[in-house]
N, C-alpha and C positions, 0 to 999 in steps of 0.2 A: 633280853639280850644275852644273858649269861648262858642259856641253854642253846639258843640257835646261833649265836655268834661265836660259840666255842670259847667263851670268856671263862676259862678254867683257872687252874693254879697259876699264880703270878710268881715267877722266879726272879723278877727284878726287884731291887731293894728301894724302899722309901716311897715318898709321895710321887716323885718324878717317875719312878718305875711303875707305879699304879696308873699314872696318866698315860705313859707310853704304851703300857699293856692294853688299856682301853682303846686307845687310838688305833693300834695295830689290829686288834680284834674287830673293830668297826670297819677298817679298811678291808680285812679279809672277808667279812660278811658282804660288803659291797661288791668285791671281786667275784664272789660266788654267784651273786644275783646277775652281774654282767655276763658271766660265763654261761649261765643258764639261758639267757636271752640270745647270746651269740650261737649257742648250740641249736636253738630252735631256728634261727635264721639260716644256719648252715644246712639244716635239714630241708628247709624250704628251697634254698638255692640248688641243692642237689636233687630235688625232685621227690624227696621222702616226705610228702605232705602228712602222712599218717604219723610218722615219728615226730614231726614238728608239732602236730596237734597234741600228741601225748606229752611231749616235753613241756609245752606251754601249760597244759592242764596240771601237770605235777607241780610246776612252778607256782601257779595260782593257788593250788591247794595248800602248799607250804606257806605262802604269804597269808592266806586266810587263817590258817591255824595259828600262826604267830601273832596276828592281829587280835584274834579272839583270846589268846593266852595273855596278851598284854593289856587287854581291856579296851583296845582302840575301837572295837565295833560295838 
């Protein structure tokens, strides 16, 4: 999660700051996933089927890479 969720330097202080930072990084990660799917849907709706396929393939490759890195597969 630290590398793919951009969970880098924490400028917030204390345990509450650590918790807030982790929650916000998780929310950002989820937003990036949602935006990738919306981008693919937009390509499909506008008739760019090739771009939609490429976008979905990139999204799936990234997900597979992160699952392998975390040991989920």
